[in-house]
C-alpha positions in Angstrom: 0.1 0.0 0.1 0.9 3.6 -0.4 0.3 5.4 2.9 0.5 9.1 3.6 1.5 10.5 7.2 0.7 14.1 8.1 2.3 15.7 11.0 3.1 19.2 12.2 6.9 18.7 12.7 9.5 16.3 11.7 13.2 15.7 12.4 15.3 17.5 12.4 13.0 19.7 14.2 12.8 18.9 18.0 9.3 17.3 18.7 8.4 13.9 20.0 5.4 13.5 17.8 7.7 14.3 14.8 10.0 11.6 16.2 7.1 9.1 16.5 6.2 9.8 13.0 9.5 9.3 11.7 9.8 5.8 13.1 6.4 4.9 12.2 7.1 5.6 8.9 10.4 3.6 8.9 8.5 0.8 10.5 5.9 0.8 7.7 8.4 1.1 5.2 10.3 -2.1 6.5 6.7 -3.7 6.3 6.9 -3.2 2.5 4.6 -0.2 2.1 5.4 3.0 0.1 5.4 5.9 2.7 5.1 9.6 2.1 5.1 12.1 4.7 3.5 15.6 4.7 5.2 17.8 7.0 3.0 21.2 7.7 4.9 24.4 8.2 4.6 26.5 11.0 5.1 29.7 8.8 6.5 31.9 11.8 10.2 30.3 12.0 12.5 31.7 9.8 14.6 28.8 9.3 11.4 26.5 9.1 9.8 28.8 6.4 12.6 28.6 4.3 12.4 24.8 3.7 8.9 25.2 2.6 7.9 25.7 -1.1 4.5 26.8 -2.4 2.2 23.9 -2.9 2.0 24.6 -6.4 5.7 23.2 -6.4 6.2 20.9 -3.5 9.6 20.5 -2.2 10.4 16.8 -1.9 13.2 15.4 0.4 14.5 11.8 -0.1 16.0 11.0 3.4 17.0 7.6 4.6 15.3 4.5 3.7 13.7 6.2 0.6 10.7 7.6 2.8 9.7 10.7 0.9 9.2 13.9 2.8 7.3 16.9 1.2 6.7 20.3 3.1 3.6 21.7 2.7 1.9 24.8 4.4 -1.0 24.4 6.3 -1.3 27.2 8.9 -5.3 27.7 8.6 -8.3 27.7 6.4 -6.8 29.2 3.5 -4.5 26.3 3.2 -7.0 23.5 3.2 -7.6 23.2 -0.6 -3.8 23.5 -1.6 -3.0 20.8 1.0 -5.6 18.5 -0.1 -4.3 19.0 -3.8 -0.8 17.9 -2.7 -1.7 14.9 -0.6 -4.4 13.7 -3.5 -1.4 14.3 -6.2 0.7 11.7 -4.4 -2.1 9.1 -4.6 -1.9 7.4 -1.4 -4.3 4.6 -0.4 -4.9 6.0 3.1 -3.7 9.2 5.2 -2.9 9.0 8.8 -2.6 12.5 10.7 -0.3 12.3 13.7 -2.0 14.8 15.9 -1.0 16.8 18.9 -3.6 19.7 19.3 -1.0 22.0 20.9 1.3 21.6 18.1 -1.3 23.3 16.0 -2.8 25.7 18.3 -1.7 27.5 21.5 -5.2 27.0 22.8 -5.3 23.2 21.7 -8.1 23.6 19.1 -7.5 23.9 15.3 -10.9 23.5 13.4 -9.3 23.9 10.3 -7.9 20.6 10.8 -11.6 19.2 11.1 -12.1 20.7 7.6 -9.0 18.7 6.2 -10.3 15.6 7.5 -13.5 16.0 5.8 -12.1 17.3 2.7 -9.8 14.4 2.5 -12.7 12.0 2.9 -14.8 14.0 0.1 -11.6 13.3 -1.9 -12.2 9.7 -1.3 -9.3 9.0 0.9 -9.5 6.9 4.0 -8.6 9.2 7.1 -7.1 7.9 10.4 -6.5 10.4 13.1 -3.9 9.6 15.8 -4.5 11.6 19.1 -1.3 11.8 20.8 -2.9 14.3 23.4 -6.3 14.7 24.9 -8.7 17.6 26.0 -8.4 19.5 29.2 -10.4 18.0 32.1 -12.7 20.3 33.5 -12.2 18.9 37.2 -8.2 19.5 36.8 -8.7 23.1 34.9 -11.8 24.6 36.4 -10.5 28.0 35.4 -10.0 27.0 31.9 -13.5 25.3 31.5 -14.4 27.3 28.4 -11.4 26.3 26.7 -12.0 22.7 27.6 -15.4 22.7 26.4 -14.2 24.2 22.9 -11.4 21.7 22.9 -14.0 18.6 23.5 -15.9 19.9 20.7 -13.1 20.0 18.5 -11.9 16.4 19.4 -15.5 15.2 19.0 -15.7 16.5 15.1 -12.4 14.7 14.6 -13.7 11.3 15.9 -17.0 11.9 14.0 -15.1 13.0 10.8 -12.2 10.2 10.5 -12.8 6.7 9.3 -10.7 5.6 12.2 -9.3 6.8 15.6 -6.0 5.9 17.5 -5.1 6.9 20.8 -2.5 5.9 23.3 -3.8 4.8 26.6 -6.8 2.1 27.3 -8.7 5.0 29.3 -8.7 7.3 26.5 -10.2 4.3 24.3 -13.0 3.9 26.8 -13.7 7.4 27.2 -14.3 8.0 23.4 -16.3 4.6 23.0 -18.5 5.8 25.8 -19.0 9.0 24.0 -19.4 7.6 20.6 -20.7 4.1 20.9 -21.8 3.7 17.3 -18.2 4.2 16.4 -16.5 2.1 18.9 -15.4 -0.4 16.2 -13.3 2.3 14.6 -11.6 3.6 17.8 -8.3 1.7 18.9 -5.6 1.7 21.2 -2.0 2.2 20.0 0.6 2.4 22.5 3.6 4.7 22.0 7.0 2.8 21.1 10.5 3.9 22.0 11.9 6.8 19.6 15.4 5.7 20.6 16.9 2.4 18.7 19.2 0.5 20.8 22.7 1.2 19.8 25.7 -1.0 20.2 27.4 0.2 23.4 30.2 -1.8 25.0 31.3 -1.8 28.6 34.3 0.5 27.7 32.2 3.1 26.3 29.6 3.0 29.3 32.5 3.5 31.6 33.8 6.3 29.6 30.4 7.9 30.1 30.2 7.5 33.6 34.0 8.7 34.3 32.9 11.8 32.5 29.6 12.6 34.0 29.5 10.5 37.0 32.9 10.6 38.4 33.4 9.8 42.2 29.8 8.3 42.3 28.4 5.0 43.0 25.0 5.3 41.4 23.6 7.0 38.4 20.1 8.1 38.1 18.6 9.3 35.1 15.7 11.1 33.6 14.8 11.8 29.9 12.3 14.0 27.9 11.2 17.4 27.1 11.5 19.6 30.2 7.8 20.5 30.7 6.7 21.7 33.8 3.6 19.3 34.2 6.3 16.4 34.3 7.7 17.4 37.6 11.4 16.9 37.2 12.3 19.1 40.3 10.8 16.2 42.5 13.7 13.9 40.6 16.4 16.5 41.4 15.1 16.7 45.2 15.1 12.9 45.6 18.6 12.7 44.3 19.8 15.2 46.9 18.2 13.2 49.7 19.8 10.1 48.4 23.4 11.8 48.0 23.3 12.3 51.8 23.9 8.6 51.9 25.7 7.6 48.9 27.4 9.3 46.0 24.7 9.8 43.2 25.1 11.3 40.0 21.8 12.6 38.2 21.5 12.8 34.6 19.0 15.1 32.8 18.9 13.8 29.3 17.0 16.2 27.0 17.3 19.5 25.3 16.6 22.4 27.2 16.2 25.0 24.3 12.4 24.0 24.2 12.1 24.7 27.9 10.4 27.8 29.4 13.0 29.9 30.9 11.2 30.3 34.1 10.8 26.5 34.7 14.3 26.0 33.7 15.4 28.4 36.1 13.3 26.6 38.8 15.2 23.3 37.9 18.6 25.0 38.2 17.5 26.4 41.5 16.4 23.0 42.6 19.9 21.7 41.7 21.7 24.5 43.7 19.4 23.9 46.8 20.1 20.2 47.0 23.7 21.0 46.6 24.2 18.8 43.3 26.1 21.1 41.1 28.9 19.0 40.7 26.8 15.9 40.2 24.0 16.8 37.7 24.9 16.2 33.9 22.5 18.5 31.5 23.1 16.6 28.4 21.6 19.1 26.1 20.7 17.7 22.7 21.9 14.4 21.9 21.8 12.5 18.6 19.3 9.3 19.1 22.5 6.9 19.4 24.2 8.9 22.0 20.8 8.9 24.3 20.9 5.2 23.9 24.6 4.9 24.9 23.7 7.2 28.0 20.7 5.0 29.0 22.9 1.9 28.9 25.3 3.6 31.3 22.3 4.4 33.7 21.4 2.3 37.0 17.8 3.4 37.4 15.7 5.5 35.4 13.0 7.9 36.9 9.5 9.0 35.2 8.4 11.7 37.5 4.9 12.5 35.6 2.3 12.6 38.1 -0.5 11.0 35.7 1.6 7.7 35.5 0.6 7.2 31.9 3.2 4.8 30.8 1.9 3.8 27.5 1.7 7.1 26.1 5.5 8.2 27.4 7.9 7.9 24.9 10.8 8.2 27.5 9.3 5.4 29.5 9.3 3.1 26.5 13.0 4.2 25.7 13.9 3.2 29.1 11.8 -0.1 28.8 13.3 -0.9 25.2 17.0 -0.5 27.0 16.1 -2.7 29.7 16.4 -0.3 32.8 14.9 -0.4 36.3 12.5 2.2 36.1 10.5 4.2 39.1 7.0 5.6 38.0 3.9 6.8 39.5 1.1 4.5 40.0 -2.1 4.7 37.9 -4.5 1.9 38.4 -6.6 2.8 35.1 -3.6 2.6 32.8 -1.0 0.1 34.1 -2.7 -3.3 34.1 0.1 -4.3 31.8 2.4 -3.6 34.5 3.3 -5.2 38.0 5.1 -3.3 40.7 8.2 -5.2 41.8 8.3 -7.4 38.7 8.8 -5.2 35.6 8.6 -1.7 37.1 8.8 -0.1 40.5 5.6 2.0 41.3 5.2 4.8 43.9 2.1 6.5 44.9 2.3 10.0 43.9 5.1 12.2 42.2 6.9 13.4 45.7 10.6 13.6 46.1 10.4 11.8 49.3 8.6 8.6 47.7 11.0 8.8 44.8 13.9 8.8 47.3 12.5 5.9 49.1 12.4 3.9 45.7 15.9 5.1 44.7 17.2 3.9 48.2 15.5 0.5 47.9 16.7 -0.2 44.3 20.4 1.3 44.8 21.1 -1.4 47.5 20.0 -4.3 45.5 21.5 -5.0 41.8 19.8 -8.2 41.3 16.6 -6.4 41.7 17.3 -3.6 39.3 18.5 -6.3 37.0 15.2 -8.3 37.1 13.1 -5.2 36.7 15.1 -4.2 33.6 15.2 -7.5 32.0 11.3 -8.2 32.6 10.4 -4.5 31.6 12.4 -5.3 28.2 10.7 -8.7 27.6 7.5 -6.9 28.1 8.1 -4.0 25.7 9.4 -6.7 23.0 6.1 -8.6 23.3 3.7 -5.9 23.8 4.9 -2.3 22.7 7.7 -2.5 20.0 7.2 -1.1 16.8 6.4 -4.5 15.4 3.5 -4.8 17.4 2.2 -1.0 17.9 2.7 -0.3 14.2 1.2 -3.5 12.9 0.6 -3.7 9.1 -2.7 -2.3 8.0 -5.5 -4.5 7.8 -8.1 -5.8 10.3 -6.6 -3.8 12.9 -4.6 -1.3 11.0 -2.0 0.1 13.2 -2.7 -1.2 16.8 -4.8 -3.2 19.1 -8.5 -3.0 20.2 -9.4 -2.3 23.7 -12.8 -3.8 25.0 -13.5 -2.9 28.6 -10.7 -4.4 30.4 -9.6 -6.3 27.2 -7.1 -5.8 24.7 -7.4 -7.6 21.4 -4.0 -7.6 19.9 -3.6 -7.9 16.0 -3.0 -11.4 14.8 0.5 -12.5 14.5 1.9 -15.5 12.7 -1.6 -16.5 12.1 -2.3 -16.7 15.7 -5.1 -15.0 17.7 -3.9 -13.0 20.5 -6.9 -12.2 22.6 -5.9 -12.0 26.3 -6.8 -9.9 29.4 -4.5 -7.0 30.0 -1.7 -7.9 32.1 -2.7 -11.6 31.8 -0.9 -12.4 28.5 1.0 -15.8 28.6 4.5 -15.2 28.8 6.6 -16.5 26.0 10.0 -18.4 26.2 12.7 -15.6 26.2 14.3 -15.3 23.0 18.2 -15.6 22.4 18.8 -12.0 22.7 16.8 -11.8 25.9 18.7 -14.7 27.3 22.0 -13.2 26.4 20.9 -9.6 28.2 19.9 -11.6 31.3 23.1 -13.6 31.5 25.1 -10.5 31.1 23.4 -8.7 33.6 26.3 -7.6 36.1 25.9 -5.0 39.0 22.5 -4.2 37.5 23.5 -3.4 34.0 23.3 -4.7 30.6 25.0 -5.6 27.4 22.4 -4.7 24.6 23.3 -5.8 20.9 21.8 -3.3 18.3 18.8 -4.3 16.2 19.0 -3.5 12.7 17.3 0.1 12.8 18.8 3.4 12.1 18.8 6.3 14.5 17.4 9.8 14.6 16.6 12.3 17.3 14.0 12.1 19.7 12.1 13.7 22.6 
């Protein structure tokens, strides 16, 4: 099939959804599909605008693996006709829009995208809308109730307009199916997968990273991603400060700070100073994907501080899972049925520094526990969340799995039905790569071979 993807941003721009889109395109291309990616310009940034040509003469780029990338303008209502024309001229069999509402509008609603969906449908193209974010909740943001209401109207029209809707937590699927019961069969669950391919990284390289960025410490704790204030990174900093009073600890803050609000970045730096961590924190700045992978392989414990605990939509968590790390995260019963505390993840009740500190203390003293958590999490990732599963070939399940109340219906693999209760799927025998990983666990760390994938930037 010839498949078209539409995204707001795309590498080398720094954007998690753009990174996801690139990996998805690569995955589809490896499955034998022809893929073309349409990247919508913001039209406000000079460097971005210079890459965009008039849609009367679209500019095509040919990146790795032969995936065609076309830059188009899609800033508002006036661009709908030309955008549809550009997409139609590519003659795809289907169109998928990777949609993060705040990427298109500061208020989280861009009604011209509803018009784009309808125009593509009228042009005879099947349209899938993949929702990376969700509308604001009234209870959590009472002062923004009006904005929330408009966002819900916007999302409702997207769901009603598309042939298929994908979203990244079982809870979100259940919500949409309650709102639109007559479309329940077209609303599907697609967990995020890791944006960071596992790169080859030997013991010497890991030791070099620790010598350069964790000299004189016994434990390396890391977190990774875009530094948004809602993710509560200050809690990790404070927890590392508490742990440093007992054992030398290095904290690696892996991510590009350029996209962070200056006020929040200053708050994080102030937390580092207040906890006397100036000499033990590594602010990595922008790293290429293979550099992120190497850094993750040199880490002892990964902390995901997001208060909502939504693991299946966190690309940072999935990167840690793909790399076989022991992960500390916040409990969320509604969206963590695949995970088991103490077996493949270590859960705390809330995003609070003292709880993270206690969890770090527990894992720091038990290398065997860290190795077991990491090995089990990586096996779960490969079985349930890797690209081969999450980006399943288009067909009966199109991209992902169906969610029926508390049940996931996985796409068929190798001709075998995989209907199973969430968190109750039968474990497979570990493959040779997993067995090598388990045998090579030493002091809670892993030797991880490199899969046959290429590397790009990620959130």
